Short mmCIF file of the C-alpha atoms (twelve columns), coordinates in Angstrom:
data_MODEL
# 
_entry.id   MODEL 
# 
loop_
_atom_site.group_PDB 
_atom_site.id 
_atom_site.type_symbol 
_atom_site.label_atom_id 
_atom_site.label_alt_id 
_atom_site.label_comp_id 
_atom_site.label_asym_id 
_atom_site.label_seq_id 
_atom_site.Cartn_x 
_atom_site.Cartn_y 
_atom_site.Cartn_z 
_atom_site.pdbx_PDB_model_num 
ATOM 1   C CA . MET A 1   -77.277 12.986  -99.610  1 
ATOM 2   C CA . PRO A 2   -75.086 11.352  -102.160 1 
ATOM 3   C CA . LEU A 3   -76.284 8.255   -104.132 1 
ATOM 4   C CA . LYS A 4   -73.092 6.469   -104.890 1 
ATOM 5   C CA . LEU A 5   -72.444 4.757   -108.266 1 
ATOM 6   C CA . LEU A 6   -72.467 1.345   -106.526 1 
ATOM 7   C CA . GLN A 7   -75.166 0.379   -104.305 1 
ATOM 8   C CA . ARG A 8   -74.666 -1.093  -100.753 1 
ATOM 9   C CA . ARG A 9   -75.090 -4.796  -100.175 1 
ATOM 10  C CA . SER A 10  -78.126 -4.383  -98.072  1 
ATOM 11  C CA . PRO A 11  -80.628 -1.635  -97.043  1 
ATOM 12  C CA . LYS A 12  -79.117 -1.367  -93.695  1 
ATOM 13  C CA . SER A 13  -79.720 2.005   -91.901  1 
ATOM 14  C CA . THR A 14  -77.112 4.401   -92.540  1 
ATOM 15  C CA . PRO A 15  -77.578 7.473   -90.212  1 
ATOM 16  C CA . HIS A 16  -77.495 10.909  -91.983  1 
ATOM 17  C CA . SER A 17  -76.777 9.318   -95.324  1 
ATOM 18  C CA . GLY A 18  -78.426 10.404  -98.583  1 
ATOM 19  C CA . GLN A 19  -76.280 8.625   -101.316 1 
ATOM 20  C CA . LEU A 20  -76.505 5.918   -103.783 1 
ATOM 21  C CA . ASP A 21  -73.283 4.117   -104.617 1 
ATOM 22  C CA . LEU A 22  -72.027 4.128   -108.338 1 
ATOM 23  C CA . PHE A 23  -70.979 0.710   -108.980 1 
ATOM 24  C CA . ASP A 24  -69.586 -2.150  -107.113 1 
ATOM 25  C CA . LEU A 25  -65.959 -1.393  -107.576 1 
ATOM 26  C CA . PRO A 26  -63.363 -4.005  -106.281 1 
ATOM 27  C CA . ALA A 27  -62.782 -1.943  -103.066 1 
ATOM 28  C CA . SER A 28  -66.329 -1.636  -102.288 1 
ATOM 29  C CA . ASP A 29  -68.275 -2.940  -99.060  1 
ATOM 30  C CA . ASP A 30  -70.006 -5.519  -101.150 1 
ATOM 31  C CA . ALA A 31  -66.887 -7.599  -101.302 1 
ATOM 32  C CA . LEU A 32  -66.559 -7.915  -97.771  1 
ATOM 33  C CA . GLN A 33  -68.358 -10.263 -95.363  1 
ATOM 34  C CA . ILE A 34  -67.715 -10.734 -91.693  1 
ATOM 35  C CA . VAL A 35  -68.623 -13.775 -89.661  1 
ATOM 36  C CA . GLN A 36  -68.612 -13.334 -86.055  1 
ATOM 37  C CA . THR A 37  -67.366 -16.583 -84.351  1 
ATOM 38  C CA . PRO A 38  -67.806 -16.603 -80.572  1 
ATOM 39  C CA . SER A 39  -68.377 -20.341 -80.915  1 
ATOM 40  C CA . LEU A 40  -68.429 -22.353 -83.942  1 
ATOM 41  C CA . GLN A 41  -70.049 -25.717 -83.944  1 
ATOM 42  C CA . PRO A 42  -68.935 -28.599 -86.266  1 
ATOM 43  C CA . LEU A 43  -71.094 -29.127 -89.275  1 
ATOM 44  C CA . HIS A 44  -72.811 -32.349 -89.743  1 
ATOM 45  C CA . GLN A 45  -71.376 -32.687 -93.038  1 
ATOM 46  C CA . MET A 46  -67.662 -31.898 -92.871  1 
ATOM 47  C CA . PRO A 47  -65.921 -30.341 -95.676  1 
ATOM 48  C CA . THR A 48  -62.864 -32.029 -97.170  1 
ATOM 49  C CA . PRO A 49  -59.532 -30.852 -95.099  1 
ATOM 50  C CA . SER A 50  -57.724 -28.175 -97.314  1 
ATOM 51  C CA . THR A 51  -54.353 -28.619 -98.958  1 
ATOM 52  C CA . PRO A 52  -51.571 -26.135 -98.169  1 
ATOM 53  C CA . LEU A 53  -50.123 -24.520 -101.312 1 
ATOM 54  C CA . ALA A 54  -47.437 -21.696 -101.462 1 
ATOM 55  C CA . ALA A 55  -47.008 -19.233 -98.663  1 
ATOM 56  C CA . GLY A 56  -50.333 -18.666 -97.068  1 
ATOM 57  C CA . LYS A 57  -52.422 -20.166 -99.802  1 
ATOM 58  C CA . ARG A 58  -54.759 -23.326 -99.426  1 
ATOM 59  C CA . ARG A 59  -56.926 -25.421 -101.485 1 
ATOM 60  C CA . LEU A 60  -60.190 -26.567 -100.178 1 
ATOM 61  C CA . GLN A 61  -62.550 -29.110 -101.982 1 
ATOM 62  C CA . ILE A 62  -66.230 -28.203 -101.509 1 
ATOM 63  C CA . GLY A 63  -68.386 -30.792 -103.233 1 
ATOM 64  C CA . THR A 64  -67.494 -30.679 -106.900 1 
ATOM 65  C CA . GLU A 65  -65.842 -27.083 -106.673 1 
ATOM 66  C CA . THR A 66  -62.089 -26.435 -105.779 1 
ATOM 67  C CA . LEU A 67  -61.659 -23.310 -103.968 1 
ATOM 68  C CA . ASP A 68  -58.148 -21.615 -103.424 1 
ATOM 69  C CA . TYR A 69  -57.878 -18.989 -100.959 1 
ATOM 70  C CA . THR A 70  -55.418 -16.886 -99.109  1 
ATOM 71  C CA . PHE A 71  -55.293 -17.362 -95.317  1 
ATOM 72  C CA . ASN A 72  -53.950 -15.042 -92.497  1 
ATOM 73  C CA . ARG A 73  -54.065 -14.797 -88.898  1 
ATOM 74  C CA . SER A 74  -54.830 -11.661 -87.076  1 
ATOM 75  C CA . LYS A 75  -55.858 -9.930  -83.736  1 
ATOM 76  C CA . ARG A 76  -59.236 -9.574  -85.061  1 
ATOM 77  C CA . ARG A 77  -62.264 -11.223 -83.085  1 
ATOM 78  C CA . SER A 78  -63.960 -12.667 -85.982  1 
ATOM 79  C CA . ILE A 79  -63.479 -14.588 -89.316  1 
ATOM 80  C CA . GLY A 80  -63.406 -12.223 -92.161  1 
ATOM 81  C CA . PHE A 81  -64.083 -13.033 -95.887  1 
ATOM 82  C CA . GLN A 82  -62.767 -10.551 -98.665  1 
ATOM 83  C CA . ILE A 83  -63.019 -11.182 -102.174 1 
ATOM 84  C CA . SER A 84  -61.318 -9.126  -104.833 1 
ATOM 85  C CA . ASP A 85  -59.722 -9.847  -108.231 1 
ATOM 86  C CA . ASP A 86  -57.040 -11.670 -106.444 1 
ATOM 87  C CA . GLY A 87  -59.677 -14.118 -105.295 1 
ATOM 88  C CA . LEU A 88  -60.869 -14.990 -101.601 1 
ATOM 89  C CA . ARG A 89  -58.879 -13.938 -98.672  1 
ATOM 90  C CA . VAL A 90  -59.616 -15.145 -95.210  1 
ATOM 91  C CA . THR A 91  -58.625 -13.693 -92.096  1 
ATOM 92  C CA . ALA A 92  -59.233 -15.524 -88.651  1 
ATOM 93  C CA . PRO A 93  -58.014 -14.792 -85.015  1 
ATOM 94  C CA . LYS A 94  -55.251 -17.129 -83.666  1 
ATOM 95  C CA . TRP A 95  -57.507 -19.060 -81.288  1 
ATOM 96  C CA . VAL A 96  -59.839 -20.214 -84.117  1 
ATOM 97  C CA . THR A 97  -58.655 -23.755 -85.569  1 
ATOM 98  C CA . LEU A 98  -58.448 -24.280 -89.194  1 
ATOM 99  C CA . VAL A 99  -61.155 -26.737 -88.957  1 
ATOM 100 C CA . GLU A 100 -63.478 -24.016 -87.706  1 
ATOM 101 C CA . VAL A 101 -62.235 -21.632 -90.324  1 
ATOM 102 C CA . GLU A 102 -63.150 -24.130 -93.039  1 
ATOM 103 C CA . ASN A 103 -66.482 -24.931 -91.563  1 
ATOM 104 C CA . ALA A 104 -67.350 -21.341 -91.752  1 
ATOM 105 C CA . ILE A 105 -66.184 -21.190 -95.460  1 
ATOM 106 C CA . HIS A 106 -68.561 -24.152 -96.065  1 
ATOM 107 C CA . GLU A 107 -71.412 -22.379 -94.485  1 
ATOM 108 C CA . LYS A 108 -70.802 -19.244 -96.566  1 
ATOM 109 C CA . GLN A 109 -70.125 -21.184 -99.926  1 
ATOM 110 C CA . ARG A 110 -73.042 -19.607 -101.750 1 
ATOM 111 C CA . TRP A 111 -72.023 -16.128 -101.056 1 
ATOM 112 C CA . ILE A 112 -68.382 -16.836 -101.855 1 
ATOM 113 C CA . PHE A 113 -68.922 -18.555 -105.150 1 
ATOM 114 C CA . ASN A 114 -71.477 -15.894 -106.152 1 
ATOM 115 C CA . LYS A 115 -69.010 -13.102 -105.558 1 
ATOM 116 C CA . LEU A 116 -66.014 -14.857 -107.173 1 
ATOM 117 C CA . ASN A 117 -68.117 -15.192 -110.192 1 
ATOM 118 C CA . ASP A 118 -69.031 -11.490 -110.109 1 
ATOM 119 C CA . PHE A 119 -65.420 -10.556 -110.040 1 
ATOM 120 C CA . ARG A 120 -64.510 -12.999 -112.912 1 
ATOM 121 C CA . GLN A 121 -67.382 -11.313 -114.948 1 
ATOM 122 C CA . ARG A 122 -65.943 -7.961  -114.161 1 
ATOM 123 C CA . SER A 123 -62.480 -9.000  -115.168 1 
ATOM 124 C CA . THR A 124 -64.054 -10.178 -118.458 1 
ATOM 125 C CA . ARG A 125 -65.759 -7.166  -119.141 1 
ATOM 126 C CA . ARG A 126 -62.555 -5.033  -118.555 1 
ATOM 127 C CA . LEU A 127 -60.740 -7.141  -121.188 1 
ATOM 128 C CA . GLN A 128 -63.622 -6.337  -123.792 1 
ATOM 129 C CA . PRO A 129 -62.452 -3.779  -126.396 1 
ATOM 130 C CA . GLN A 130 -63.234 -0.089  -125.208 1 
ATOM 131 C CA . MET A 131 -65.364 2.103   -127.320 1 
ATOM 132 C CA . HIS A 132 -63.755 3.303   -130.752 1 
ATOM 133 C CA . TRP A 133 -64.204 7.025   -131.096 1 
ATOM 134 C CA . ARG A 134 -64.716 6.886   -134.988 1 
ATOM 135 C CA . ASP A 135 -67.387 6.962   -137.642 1 
ATOM 136 C CA . GLY A 136 -69.382 3.685   -137.009 1 
ATOM 137 C CA . GLY A 137 -68.410 3.517   -133.379 1 
ATOM 138 C CA . THR A 138 -71.244 2.734   -130.938 1 
ATOM 139 C CA . LEU A 139 -72.310 4.714   -127.758 1 
ATOM 140 C CA . PRO A 140 -74.516 3.467   -124.998 1 
ATOM 141 C CA . TYR A 141 -77.426 5.726   -124.627 1 
ATOM 142 C CA . LEU A 142 -80.630 5.093   -122.492 1 
ATOM 143 C CA . GLY A 143 -79.945 1.305   -122.519 1 
ATOM 144 C CA . ASN A 144 -79.387 0.949   -126.175 1 
ATOM 145 C CA . GLN A 145 -76.595 1.301   -128.458 1 
ATOM 146 C CA . ILE A 146 -76.410 4.296   -130.982 1 
ATOM 147 C CA . THR A 147 -74.068 4.606   -133.788 1 
ATOM 148 C CA . LEU A 148 -71.818 7.567   -134.314 1 
ATOM 149 C CA . ARG A 149 -71.555 9.157   -137.784 1 
ATOM 150 C CA . ILE A 150 -68.749 11.724  -138.361 1 
ATOM 151 C CA . HIS A 151 -69.199 14.307  -141.145 1 
ATOM 152 C CA . ALA A 152 -66.510 16.568  -142.304 1 
ATOM 153 C CA . ALA A 153 -67.897 20.045  -142.040 1 
ATOM 154 C CA . GLN A 154 -66.500 23.532  -141.208 1 
ATOM 155 C CA . VAL A 155 -69.370 24.293  -139.078 1 
ATOM 156 C CA . ALA A 156 -69.646 22.185  -136.037 1 
ATOM 157 C CA . GLY A 157 -72.941 20.415  -134.995 1 
ATOM 158 C CA . ILE A 158 -74.451 17.265  -133.861 1 
ATOM 159 C CA . GLN A 159 -77.831 15.600  -134.600 1 
ATOM 160 C CA . PHE A 160 -79.496 12.704  -132.945 1 
ATOM 161 C CA . ASP A 161 -81.781 10.345  -135.072 1 
ATOM 162 C CA . ALA A 162 -83.887 8.192   -132.902 1 
ATOM 163 C CA . ALA A 163 -85.399 6.308   -135.527 1 
ATOM 164 C CA . ALA A 164 -82.045 5.454   -137.130 1 
ATOM 165 C CA . SER A 165 -80.396 5.125   -133.494 1 
ATOM 166 C CA . THR A 166 -77.530 7.389   -134.956 1 
ATOM 167 C CA . LEU A 167 -75.727 10.358  -133.649 1 
ATOM 168 C CA . THR A 168 -74.262 12.649  -136.464 1 
ATOM 169 C CA . VAL A 169 -71.394 14.929  -135.538 1 
ATOM 170 C CA . CYS A 170 -70.094 17.439  -137.686 1 
ATOM 171 C CA . LEU A 171 -66.491 18.463  -137.312 1 
ATOM 172 C CA . PRO A 172 -63.731 19.903  -139.521 1 
ATOM 173 C CA . ALA A 173 -61.693 17.008  -141.127 1 
ATOM 174 C CA . THR A 174 -58.778 18.221  -138.922 1 
ATOM 175 C CA . ALA A 175 -60.511 17.596  -135.663 1 
ATOM 176 C CA . SER A 176 -58.967 15.489  -133.051 1 
ATOM 177 C CA . GLU A 177 -60.378 12.675  -131.267 1 
ATOM 178 C CA . GLN A 178 -60.747 14.523  -128.170 1 
ATOM 179 C CA . GLN A 179 -62.595 17.108  -129.898 1 
ATOM 180 C CA . LEU A 180 -65.203 14.432  -131.065 1 
ATOM 181 C CA . LYS A 181 -65.532 13.292  -127.412 1 
ATOM 182 C CA . ASP A 182 -66.043 16.784  -126.078 1 
ATOM 183 C CA . ARG A 183 -68.814 17.240  -128.701 1 
ATOM 184 C CA . VAL A 184 -70.572 14.119  -127.691 1 
ATOM 185 C CA . LEU A 185 -70.059 14.864  -123.885 1 
ATOM 186 C CA . GLY A 186 -71.691 18.176  -124.410 1 
ATOM 187 C CA . TRP A 187 -74.623 16.659  -126.074 1 
ATOM 188 C CA . LEU A 188 -74.829 13.961  -123.506 1 
ATOM 189 C CA . GLN A 189 -74.891 16.560  -120.680 1 
ATOM 190 C CA . LEU A 190 -77.666 18.625  -122.458 1 
ATOM 191 C CA . GLU A 191 -79.785 15.456  -122.840 1 
ATOM 192 C CA . ALA A 192 -79.238 14.738  -119.083 1 
ATOM 193 C CA . LYS A 193 -80.387 18.072  -118.019 1 
ATOM 194 C CA . ARG A 194 -83.386 17.756  -120.222 1 
ATOM 195 C CA . LEU A 195 -84.521 14.226  -119.078 1 
ATOM 196 C CA . PHE A 196 -83.647 14.741  -115.487 1 
ATOM 197 C CA . GLY A 197 -85.756 18.016  -115.498 1 
ATOM 198 C CA . GLU A 198 -88.654 16.082  -116.896 1 
ATOM 199 C CA . ARG A 199 -88.306 13.227  -114.492 1 
ATOM 200 C CA . LEU A 200 -87.644 14.710  -111.247 1 
ATOM 201 C CA . PRO A 201 -90.938 16.652  -110.925 1 
ATOM 202 C CA . LEU A 202 -92.894 13.554  -111.827 1 
ATOM 203 C CA . TYR A 203 -91.494 11.333  -108.917 1 
ATOM 204 C CA . ALA A 204 -91.444 14.550  -106.567 1 
ATOM 205 C CA . GLU A 205 -95.324 14.763  -107.188 1 
ATOM 206 C CA . LYS A 206 -95.872 11.065  -106.580 1 
ATOM 207 C CA . LEU A 207 -93.937 11.470  -103.286 1 
ATOM 208 C CA . GLY A 208 -95.444 14.783  -102.189 1 
ATOM 209 C CA . VAL A 209 -92.227 16.431  -101.764 1 
ATOM 210 C CA . SER A 210 -90.401 19.486  -103.346 1 
ATOM 211 C CA . PHE A 211 -86.767 19.958  -104.249 1 
ATOM 212 C CA . LYS A 212 -84.950 23.307  -104.260 1 
ATOM 213 C CA . SER A 213 -82.705 22.717  -107.296 1 
ATOM 214 C CA . PHE A 214 -80.878 20.048  -109.119 1 
ATOM 215 C CA . ALA A 215 -77.524 19.930  -111.089 1 
ATOM 216 C CA . LEU A 216 -75.424 17.551  -112.865 1 
ATOM 217 C CA . SER A 217 -72.744 15.736  -111.378 1 
ATOM 218 C CA . SER A 218 -69.437 14.030  -112.767 1 
ATOM 219 C CA . ALA A 219 -68.526 12.158  -109.667 1 
ATOM 220 C CA . THR A 220 -66.769 8.994   -110.231 1 
ATOM 221 C CA . THR A 221 -68.210 7.208   -106.956 1 
ATOM 222 C CA . GLN A 222 -71.697 8.448   -106.908 1 
ATOM 223 C CA . TRP A 223 -74.864 8.273   -108.930 1 
ATOM 224 C CA . GLY A 224 -76.345 11.136  -107.036 1 
ATOM 225 C CA . SER A 225 -76.851 13.053  -103.846 1 
ATOM 226 C CA . CYS A 226 -79.606 14.925  -101.921 1 
ATOM 227 C CA . THR A 227 -78.988 17.525  -99.360  1 
ATOM 228 C CA . ALA A 228 -81.440 18.203  -96.448  1 
ATOM 229 C CA . ASP A 229 -82.468 21.410  -97.957  1 
ATOM 230 C CA . GLY A 230 -83.553 19.905  -101.288 1 
ATOM 231 C CA . ARG A 231 -80.487 20.327  -103.452 1 
ATOM 232 C CA . ILE A 232 -80.124 17.383  -105.724 1 
ATOM 233 C CA . ARG A 233 -77.282 16.100  -108.067 1 
ATOM 234 C CA . LEU A 234 -77.508 13.447  -110.663 1 
ATOM 235 C CA . ASN A 235 -74.643 11.932  -112.465 1 
ATOM 236 C CA . TRP A 236 -75.017 12.719  -116.191 1 
ATOM 237 C CA . ARG A 237 -73.509 9.041   -116.972 1 
ATOM 238 C CA . LEU A 238 -76.808 7.813   -116.022 1 
ATOM 239 C CA . MET A 239 -77.837 8.698   -119.542 1 
ATOM 240 C CA . HIS A 240 -75.997 5.430   -120.692 1 
ATOM 241 C CA . PHE A 241 -78.575 3.409   -118.862 1 
ATOM 242 C CA . SER A 242 -82.065 2.678   -119.485 1 
ATOM 243 C CA . LEU A 243 -84.945 4.972   -118.331 1 
ATOM 244 C CA . PRO A 244 -86.149 2.672   -115.390 1 
ATOM 245 C CA . LEU A 245 -82.475 2.909   -113.760 1 
ATOM 246 C CA . ILE A 246 -82.530 6.638   -114.140 1 
ATOM 247 C CA . ASP A 247 -85.963 6.750   -112.556 1 
ATOM 248 C CA . TYR A 248 -84.643 4.563   -109.720 1 
ATOM 249 C CA . VAL A 249 -81.872 7.008   -108.821 1 
ATOM 250 C CA . ILE A 250 -84.235 9.928   -109.005 1 
ATOM 251 C CA . ALA A 251 -86.807 8.241   -106.681 1 
ATOM 252 C CA . HIS A 252 -83.997 7.236   -104.424 1 
ATOM 253 C CA . GLU A 253 -82.805 10.814  -104.020 1 
ATOM 254 C CA . LEU A 254 -86.210 12.323  -103.605 1 
ATOM 255 C CA . SER A 255 -86.906 9.704   -100.940 1 
ATOM 256 C CA . HIS A 256 -84.031 11.344  -98.929  1 
ATOM 257 C CA . LEU A 257 -86.315 14.548  -98.394  1 
ATOM 258 C CA . ARG A 258 -88.497 12.035  -96.420  1 
ATOM 259 C CA . GLU A 259 -85.815 10.114  -94.665  1 
ATOM 260 C CA . MET A 260 -82.267 11.330  -94.700  1 
ATOM 261 C CA . ASN A 261 -80.868 7.737   -94.021  1 
ATOM 262 C CA . HIS A 262 -80.957 4.244   -95.406  1 
ATOM 263 C CA . SER A 263 -83.232 2.754   -92.874  1 
ATOM 264 C CA . PRO A 264 -86.087 0.368   -93.567  1 
ATOM 265 C CA . ARG A 265 -88.610 3.427   -93.598  1 
ATOM 266 C CA . PHE A 266 -86.270 5.139   -96.230  1 
ATOM 267 C CA . TRP A 267 -86.588 1.904   -98.591  1 
ATOM 268 C CA . ALA A 268 -90.255 1.604   -97.795  1 
ATOM 269 C CA . THR A 269 -90.585 5.289   -99.103  1 
ATOM 270 C CA . VAL A 270 -88.631 4.404   -102.281 1 
ATOM 271 C CA . GLN A 271 -90.836 1.342   -102.890 1 
ATOM 272 C CA . SER A 272 -93.891 3.431   -102.415 1 
ATOM 273 C CA . ILE A 273 -93.134 5.443   -105.731 1 
ATOM 274 C CA . PHE A 274 -90.761 2.881   -107.463 1 
ATOM 275 C CA . PRO A 275 -92.046 -0.813  -106.560 1 
ATOM 276 C CA . GLU A 276 -89.284 -2.392  -108.817 1 
ATOM 277 C CA . PHE A 277 -86.461 -0.678  -107.055 1 
ATOM 278 C CA . GLU A 278 -84.853 -4.010  -105.908 1 
ATOM 279 C CA . THR A 279 -84.297 -5.128  -109.410 1 
ATOM 280 C CA . ALA A 280 -82.961 -1.540  -110.556 1 
ATOM 281 C CA . ARG A 281 -80.716 -1.358  -107.476 1 
ATOM 282 C CA . LYS A 282 -79.075 -4.733  -108.350 1 
ATOM 283 C CA . THR A 283 -78.579 -3.817  -111.995 1 
ATOM 284 C CA . LEU A 284 -76.814 -0.641  -110.905 1 
ATOM 285 C CA . ARG A 285 -74.650 -2.563  -108.455 1 
ATOM 286 C CA . ASN A 286 -73.736 -5.072  -111.007 1 
ATOM 287 C CA . SER A 287 -72.710 -2.458  -113.677 1 
ATOM 288 C CA . ALA A 288 -69.088 -2.276  -114.370 1 
ATOM 289 C CA . GLN A 289 -67.612 1.082   -114.694 1 
ATOM 290 C CA . GLU A 290 -65.168 -0.129  -117.087 1 
ATOM 291 C CA . ILE A 291 -67.753 -0.735  -119.869 1 
ATOM 292 C CA . LEU A 292 -68.888 2.837   -120.014 1 
ATOM 293 C CA . PRO A 293 -67.253 5.024   -122.512 1 
ATOM 294 C CA . ILE A 294 -64.123 7.069   -121.376 1 
ATOM 295 C CA . PHE A 295 -64.252 10.760  -122.037 1 
# 
């Protein structure tokens, strides 16, 4: 079952699912919260009524915070909150009053402001300079930054110095940037095969399971996957992250050999071999795809 690069918001049961999300992309489930509203009771402390702005926009004062949001009516049966780079969008059925909608916003204010802050941070990271593919450029590797050193040579080669945290790449002086990327990519994938091949048996033994095979994945939406017959795929981009995060993904996928779902029993299985899984899961969920090198 695939483990996506972004992790789901909560460990709910997902029948016949064996995947871990890659990152919380703007369109991920983590950006959507639904509030069922068969009957809403007024709050003891009413929020200040909102102020209408331009077409569909409203401004609400919640304590010392000013919240701008987009408001739409629909045929849905509940109030929906969706947060993206454009901010908060609230959708409500026609029979729910604006006062009830804003009571619901007031009740969910912590979730709303936390998610808005998450998206602001992601936007900031997207504006940060991308990696420079040149001598002296830095590359994320196992949770640290290593420095690229480019040596002009007729014979291509690559060497990693762990003590100096440098990756020396030998290429002809006429080599293009893409040739440099390809050389580094090949090295990262070889390192991924080596490291994943070492860590998988360790956690399989802890769990008392056996896997049939493993291969590298280049998926853009999944960190890993596991099939019912024990075929595991792990994303080579995990090599940018620290070893505990890699181990979490490995523990997650192997746990699917016990539970091919995301039920409470599945998460208990993950915890049995990786007790700090919640911290690792949150770190992966909050990792922005934009900060990783583009090959």
